N, C-alpha and C positions, 0 to 999 in steps of 0.2 A: 510765313506759314511753314510749319514743320514738314520736311520732305522736299521743299522747293529747291534747297541748295543741292541736294543729292540728284534731283531730276535735272537741274541745270548742268551738272557735271556728268550726266548720263549714267549715274549709278542707279539703275532702275530697280535692282534688287533691294537696296537699302531704302530708296525712296518709297517703294511700295509698302515696306514695313512701317515707315513713319506715317504715311497717309492712313494706313489702317488704324494706327494708334490714335490719330487725330479724329477719325470718324467714330471710333469707340468712345472717345472722350465727349464728343458732341452729342452722342446718343444716350448719354447717361440720364436716367430718369425716364418717365413715360412720355411717349410721343404718339399722338393719334394721327390718323391719315389726313385729317383736315388741318393739322397744326403745321403751318408752313413758315412760321417765324424763324425757325432755325434752318430751314431748307437752303437758302442761299449760302449760308456759312458752311453747310455740309456739302454742297454741290461742287465747290472748287476742289477740295481734296478728293471728292468722288471722281471728277473728271480726270484729275491728274493720276489717280490710282489706276483708272482704266487705261490711260496712256502707258503707264509703266507695265501693266499686265500685257498689253499689246506687244510692247517691245520684248517682253520675256516669252512671247509666243503662247501666252496663257489666254487664248482667244475666248474660250467659253466663259471663264470667270469675268472677263472684261465685258462681254456682251450681256451677261446676267445683270451686272451692276447698272449698266446704262439703260437697258430696256425696262428695268424695274422703275427707274426714275421717270422715264417717258410714260409708262403706264399709269403711274401714280399722279402725274402732273395734272393741274387744273387746265381747263380749256376756256378762255385763253390762258397762257402761262402767266404766273405772277411776275417773273423776270424774263422778258423776251430774249434779251441778249444772252443770258445764262442758258436758257433753253436752246438757243441756236448753237452754243458751244457744245452742248450735249449731243445735238444732232450731228455736228461736224465730227466730233470724236467718235461717234458710232459709225459714221460714214468712213472715217479713216480705218477703223477696225475692219469693216467689210472689205475695203480696198486691199488691206493687207492679206485678206483671204481670197483675193481675186473675184470678189462678188461686186463687179463693177456697176451693174445696173442698180442694185440696191444702194450702193455708195453714192452714185450720181443723183438718185432721187432724194436722198437725205441732204446732200450738199445743196441742191437747188432750194429746198425748204429753208435751210439755214441762211443762205444768201438773201433770200427774199425777206426774211425776218429782220435782218440788220441793215438792209439797203435804205430804209426810210429816212434815217437821220444823216448827220454830217459824216462824210467818209472818215473812217478812223482805222486803227490797227485791227480791230475785230473784223471789220468788213474785209480788209486786205487778207486776213487769215482765212476767212470763209471762202473768198474768191479763189485764193491760191489752193486751198484744199480741193475745191471743185476742179480746178485746172489740173491738179495732179491725177485725179481720177480720169479725166479726159486723156491725159498723156498716156497713162498706163493702159487704157483701153484702146489706144491707137488714134484718137482724134487730135492729132498734133496741131493743126492750124488753130482750132478753137482753144486748145491748151495754151498756145503762145499768146493769143489775144487776151485771155484771162490773166495770165501771169504778168503781162505788161501792164494791165490795169492795176493789179495788186502792187506792182513795183512803183507805179506812179503815185498811188496812195501813200505808200511807205516813204517815198522821196519827199512828198509834201510834209509828212509828219516830222521827218528829220529837219527840213528847212524851218519848220515852226518850233523846233526844239521840244517836241512832245515825246520824242524817243531818241535813243542813240543811233548812230549810223550803222551800228552792228546789225540792226534790224534789216538793213538792206541786203546783208549777206544771204538771208533766207531767199529773197526774191532772185538774187543773182544766181544762186545755186539751182533753184527750180527752173528758172528760165533757161539756164545753161543746159540742163538735162533735156529740156524740151527741144532746144535747137539742135542738140546732138542727135536726137531721134529723127530730126528732119535733115540730117547730114550736113548741117551748117556748122561744121566743126570749128572753123576759125572764130565765128561769133560765139560759139559755146565756150571756147577756151577763154575768150575775153571776159565773159561773165564769171566763170569759175575763178579766173585770176583775180578779179575784183573782190570776190568773196574771200579768197585766201588772204589777200592783203588786209582786209578788215579784220579777219579773225586773228591774223598774226598781231595786229595792233592792239586788240582788246582782250584776247584770251591767252591763257597759258599755252605754251607749245604742245603740251601733252593732252590738251582738251580734245574730246571726241569730235567736236565740230571742226577743229583744225584738220584732223585726219580726214574728215569728210571732204573738205576742199582740196586737200592734197590728192585724195583719190580721184576726184573728178578732173583736176588739172592734169594728172598723169594720164587719165583716160583720153582727154582731149589731145594732149601732146602725141599720144600713140596714134590716134586717128589722123593726125596731121603729118604722120611719118617721122615723128620726133620721139620715138619710144625710148631711146637711150637717155633723153632728158627726163622722161617720166619715171624711170626706174628709181632714182633716189627718193622722189616724193612717194612712190608706191611702197617702197621698203619702209620708210618712216611711218606711213599710214598703217602698215601691217603691224609694226611693233607697238604703236600707240593703241590700236584696237585690241591687240593681244593683251595688253596691260589692263585696259578698261573693261573689256567684255569677256575676256577669256577665249579659249580656242574652240568653243562650241557655239558661238553666237553668229547669226547671219552677218552682222557687221564685219566680223573678222573674215568670214567667207568672201564677202564682197571685195575686201581689200586684196585677198589672194587672187581673186578673179582678174582684177585690174593689173596686178603685178604679172600675172600669166600673159595677159595681152601684150604688155610691154616687152616681156622676154621673147615672146613669139615674134614681135616686130623686129628684133635684132638677130633673129636666126637661132635662138636658143630654145628649140622646140621641146626638148626633154625637160628642161627646167620649167617651162610653161605647163607641160603635162603634169608634173608633180604638184604644182600649185593648184591646178584645176581639180585634180583628184581629191586633194584635201578639201577644197571648196565644196565639191559635190557631196562628199561624205558628210560634211556639216549640214548642208541644205536638206539632205534626205531625212535627217533627224529633226532639225529645227522647224521645217515647214511640214504642213500636211502633205500627204502623198499627191503627186502630180500637181504641185503648186506652180502657178504661172511664172513666178520669179526664178524658177530653175531653168526656164527655156534659154535665156541668153547664155548661161553658163554651159549648157549642153551644146549650143551652137559653137561657142569658143572651143570646147573640148573636141568636138568633131573636126574642126579646122586644124587643131594641133595634132590630133591622131593621124590625119592625112599627111601632115608634114613629117611625122615619124615613120610613115610607111604602113601603118596599121589601117588599111582601107576598109576591111570588113567591120572592124569595131567602129570606125568613124561613121560608116553607113548606118549601123544599128543605133548609134547615138542620135543622129539626125532624125531617124524614124521615130525615136521616142519623143524628141522635141515636137514633131508634128502631132503625135498622139496627144501630148499634154496641151498643145495649142487648141486642138479641137474640143477638148474638155472644158476649156476656160473661156474661149472667145466665141462670139457669134460670127456669122458670115460677114466678112468685110472688115472686122476688127483686126488690127495688126496684120493686115493682108500682105504687106510687103515682106514681113518676117516669115510668114508661112510660105510664100512663094520662094524665098531664098532657101529655106530648108528643103523644099521639094526639088529645087534645081540642084542642090548639093547631092541629094540622094541619087538623082539621075546621073550626075557626073561621076560619082564614086562607083556606081554600077558599071558604067561604060569603061572606066579606067580599070576596074577589077577584071572585067571580061577581056580587055586588051592584054593585060598581063598574063592571064591564064592561057590565052591563045599563043603567047610567046614562049611560055614555059609551063612545065607541069606543076610548078610551085616556086614561090620566092622570086627573087630578082635574077634576071638573066643577063644583064649587061651593066657596064660601068655607068651608062646613062641613067639606068634605073636607080642605082645606088646613089648617084649624085643628088637625087631628090631628097635624101635624108639630111636634115639640117641638125647636126649635133654640135658642131663647133662654130663660133663666129668666124667668118672668112677674114683672113688678114687683109687689111685695107690696101688700096692702091697707093702708090708712092707719090702721086701727083697732087695730093692735098697740101694745104699750106702748113708750114712748119717742118722742122728737121725730123726725119724719121729716126726713131730710136728704139732699141731693144734693151730692156732692163733686166739685169740679174740681181735678185734680192734675197736676203735671208730674213725677210719680214717675220716679226713675232718675237725676235730676241730682245729688241728694244724699240722704242717708238720712232726713232729717226727714219727707219725704212718706211713706215707708214706716213710719216710727215713728208717724206720724199714723194710718195704717191699723191698726197694732197697738193703739193707744189706742182707735180706733173699735171694734175687736173687743171690748175690755174694757167699753166703755160700752154696747155692744149687749147683752152678757151681763148687765149690770146694769139693763137696760131703761131706760136714760137716753137713748140715741140709737137711731134706727131707720133705718139706711142704706138708701136706696131705689135709688141708682145712683151709680156712680163713673165719671167721664168723664176720660179721659187727654188732655192737651193738650200742646203743644210738640213740634215735629218732633225725631225721627221718631215720630209718634204711634202707629203700629202696634206698635212695640217697647215703648213705654210702656204701651200697653193690655195687651200680653202680660204685662208685669211686674205690672201692677195685678191682672190676672186670677189669676195664680199666687199673689200675696200674699194676696188675699182667700180663695182656695181653702184655702191652708194655715193660715190664721188662723180657719177655721170660718165663712166668709162666702161659700161657693160659690154661694149662692142670690141674692147681690146682683149685679145685671147690670152689665156694664162696657160703656162706649161710647167711640168714637173721636171726639175733638174736633178742633179746628183746629191750625194751626201755632203758635199762641200768640205771633205776632209775630216768630218766628225766620225769618231769610232762608236759613238752612242747617240741616242736621241737627246737633243738639247731642248730646253724649254721653249714653248710657243705660248704667248699670253692669250688669254681668253678674250673674245669680242663677240657681242651679240650679232654683229653683221657678218661674221665668218660663216661661210656656207659651202657645203659640198655641192658639186655640180658636174654633170656629165659633159659639160662644155670644156672642162679642164683637159688639156692635152696630156697624155701619159708620158710623152717624150719631149722635153723642152728643147733639145737639140734639133729634133725634126721640125718643131715649130719655128725655131730661129732660121733654119735652112729654108723653109717655105717662104718666110718673110724676105730673106735675102734674094731668093730666086726671082721674086716679083719686083724687087727694088731696082731703081736706076743705078748705073755704074757709079761707084764711089759716093754714095749718097747717105748710107746708114751710119749712125753713130751708136756705139755699144756703151752702155753705162753699167759698170760693175759696182754694186753696193754690197758685195759679199765676197766670199772666197772666189778665187779665180779658177777653180777646178773646172767648171762647165765651159768657160771660155777657152781653156786649154784644150778640152776635148773638141770643141768646135774648130779650133785652128788645126789640130792634128788630123782630124778626119775629113775636113772640108776646106783645105788650105786655099785652093783656087777660088772657091766661092767667097771665102773671107777676103782674099786680096782684091777681088774684082768689085765687091759691093760695099765693103766697110771703108769709110773715109777717116774714122777716128775712134779710138777707144778711150773712154774716160773712167778712171779708177778712183774709188775712195780707198786710199791706202797710205803708202809712204815709200820713200826712196832713200838710200844712203846718199851722202853728199856727192854730188856729180863730179866735183873736181878731184875726188879720190879714186875714180874708176873711169875706164874708157867707155863703158856702157852703163845704161841705167840698171841699177840693182835694187830689188825690193828690200825694205828694212823689216823691222819686227812689228809692224802695225798688225792689228788683230786680223784683218782680212787676209793679209799675207801669211800670217802664222797658221791660219786654218789649213792651208796646203801650200807650204813654202816651195815645194818642187813645182807645182803648177804656176805659182806666181813668177818664179824665175823663168819658166818656159814661156809664159805669155810675154814678158818684157823682152826676152831674147828674140822671140819670133817676130814681134811687132817691129823691132829695130832691123832685123834681117830682111823682113818683107816690106819695109818702108811704109808701114801703117803708123801714123802719128799717134802718140798717147798723151793724155793730160792726166796728171796725178794730183789729187788734192789730199794733202796730209792733215794730220791733227792740228797743225799750226794754223791752217785756214779756219778751222772751227774755233780755235782759241781766239783768233782775231775778229771773229764775227759771232759772238755769243748771243743767245736768245734769253730774254728775261722770262722767268716763270709766269709773270703777269700776262704775257701773250697767250699762254695756254688757258688762262681764265677767260680772256676775251673770246677766244675760239669756242670755248665751252658754252658761252652765253648764246651762241647760235642754236644750241641744243642738237646740233648735228651729231649722230651717233658715233661717228669717227672722232669728232672733237672731244666729246665727253669721255670717251674711252682713252684717248691719248692723254688727257689730263690725269685721269686715274692711274694709268699705267706708268706715267712719268714718275710719279711719286714712288710707286712700287719699284720701278727700275733703279731709281737713285738709291733707295734703301738697299736693294739687292746688290748693287755695285759697291756700296759702302761695306756691306758684309764680306765681300770678296777681297777688297783692298786691304782690310785689316788682317787677313790671313797671311801666314808665312809664305815666302815666294815659291816654295816647292810644294805647297798644299794643293792636292788635286781639285779642291773646291774652287780654286781660282780659274779653272778650265784653261782657256787660251789667253788669259789676260797677261800682258807683258809684265815683267818684274818691276819696271819703272813705275807702274801704276800702284802706288802704295797710299797709305793714309795721308801722308804729307802732300803728295801730288793731288789727291782728291780735294783737300782743303784749299789748296792754291788754285785749282782749276775751277771749282764750282762755288766756292764760298769767298775766296779772295782774302783769306786770313791765315794766320799761322796755326799750326796744329795745337789744339788745347792739351793740357796735361791729362785730363780725364776724357776719354773718348765716349761720345754719346751712342745710344743704340739706334736712334733715328735722326737723320740729318736734314730732312726735307724743308723744315721751317727755317733753316739757316741758309739754304741755297739762294744765291744771288744771280747766278747765270747758268744756262744750260748750253751744252755744245751739241748742236744738231749737225752731225757730219754729212749724212747722206743727201739732205736737201741742197746743201752747198755744192755738191758734185753736179747737180742738175744746172745750177747757175754756171758752173764751169763749162758746160756744153756750149752755152751761148757766148760766154766770155764777154759779157757786157756789163759795164759798171752800173747801168740803169737798173738792172735786175737786182743787184745787191742793195741799191738805194730803196727799192720798193719791196724788199725781201719779206718783211713781216706782213705787209698788206696783202701779199699774194695768197698767203694761207687763209686769211679771212675771206678774201674774194672767192676762193674755191668753195668754202663751206656755204656762204650766202648764195652763190650762183646755183649750186646744186639743189637748194631748197627754195629758190625764188623768194628769198627773204629781203626785207628792206636793208639798205646799206648802213653799216655801222662804220663810222670814221674813226681811225686810230691815229692819233697825233703823238709825236715824240718830240721832246725837247732835246737840246744838244747833249744832255746827259743821259739820253735814252730812257727817260722816265715816261711811263705810259699813263696817259690820261684817259679816264673812263667816261663814257657817254651813255646815259640812260636812253633807251630807245623804244621801250614799250611799257605801258602800264598794265598791270595784270590785276583786274578786279577780282575780289574774292567770290563774287556772285554774278552769274550771267542771267539776264532776264529770260524766263521760260519762252517768251514770245519769239526770242531770237533763235530757237532751235528749229532745225529742219524737221520735216514731218516723217520721221521714222527712218530706220536703216533697212532698206529692202535689198537683199542680196541680188545682184545681177541686173539692177535697174539703173 
């Protein structure tokens, strides 16, 4: 049927156009009110058109289409099951407008019409539709009962092979939402996780239903106190829905709301506030005034405003939630939610009065100020793994971001415990934004980010673009202060410092806080280089890029560490040359469709081509920036391609590249100094991507020649059955 493909991919705008065309085609010629021969053929696109219009918030048009059919239909209907579908669709439309009584009445009629025969998917859909109305009106026990019945029918259908198991994802999702409303969050998470697994298996990663399951898994993880794990899922859901629906659709608003809850759970209240303000702005336009779906978002917003210290506005927000509730629900419906709003209003009133009695305005004590949650608190040092502070010039090339990917994997394996990431090298704010976004989407949203110094740069150097780069009020303005706070809370001689950039900031830390550095730092690991040790009494930095950025700082750091008896580990370019990474690994990482992985593959090509353009320049050309003179075209071919330099130099070299040298991730392996980590080096990157998205495991096998074998891991059908769609994207539900 024309329009079905677009509806299955949630392109409601295009689907509605196609269904309209189909109806116009079917209506060609004369058709009397008693001529029902074409009616069944017309009703399928009519029902689907109404669904599309509902999702586009064109409620009046959808209602006119459906009520006209019901008015014109014979009694009894010619096609009972088709008539039941019309009733269910109209009920869903009323439900979307918070007309729960009218919706429940129609759902009951539809269920009674299809219950007579053998249980099938139509019956399951009707029962589930009724259950959703019960859920949203607050009758959660009955909603659970009906959703379990629908799930049982769908399970039998799968066992009988009359439908794909993707059909189960609908019931898992709806049952999960019901259980979450009953505060059974662990059970809710299990249902949503099952749905996500099925949708990963059968649908393209960028499908709207995948984003739906990501959203609900993130929400459940947040409710279970695991918000940091939910943030990568929520961020991907936001981007998918932004692409599919645009930035004015309730589905996008819903994703922002869940992301806000996750940010709030890790102490980033101002980031949560920004998300919720965008969400509410969308809802005020997309929904009719005082729509019930706005209530959960208002409650979240009130909670966040309290955390930011804006008690007056928080109280006003909760009061509005109460007013909207009273307009949409009868006495006893969603009673627990109403009571919670009233309790919050009373608490906020009492807290405001207490503060006013202590001061004529504002905060009067450090205790009051401490309630503001702007930055994630540095974690305690007693967690598993070696505590580490990272200095990075992320955004120049991809190996810094690859180092953060590896950091995520090592953290999950309890080998490293990142306490802070400090962005250095101008423009530092842009680099800090990229570091913040990368950490968030890799499952490390609770790791604080600070802004370092210029890193020896006299001008702003390039920072590559990334969709996950994000400004945040949680970013500390002074990276050195952040590092000191981490060290003060650390155990004696426990922290390792990892320098993947210029040593300028570390030099400042040592100069200004020498005693703290000596007492808390057990080792400094540097991605750089040293002159041959046998030619000097002490360690002396060579012309490696990170040293060259600020050679004076590099010399000071090595001299100070030796004088202060703080051990150093230096990984030079020879380490990277001896452990190259094949470009095929980036392809495998990108197959996870993690936004960091896809960006790294894209930027790797760009970085290689940019490096090539620099190495062919004369040694004294300013366009080479800080690149050592030894890095010329001959060096490039030997290092990345393994061949002699051709007589005619190409303009682009990516297709000829056989190996990539990822310097910075190897430095993290140097922290652990374990051969086992080098053995599983490549697998750790993939593990980090899959773990943050809860994806099925992809196995990567290497032969002795390091050739990568690919494994297909999911089939992506071109068309998804419409029956496998969840019933609407309702913001805040």
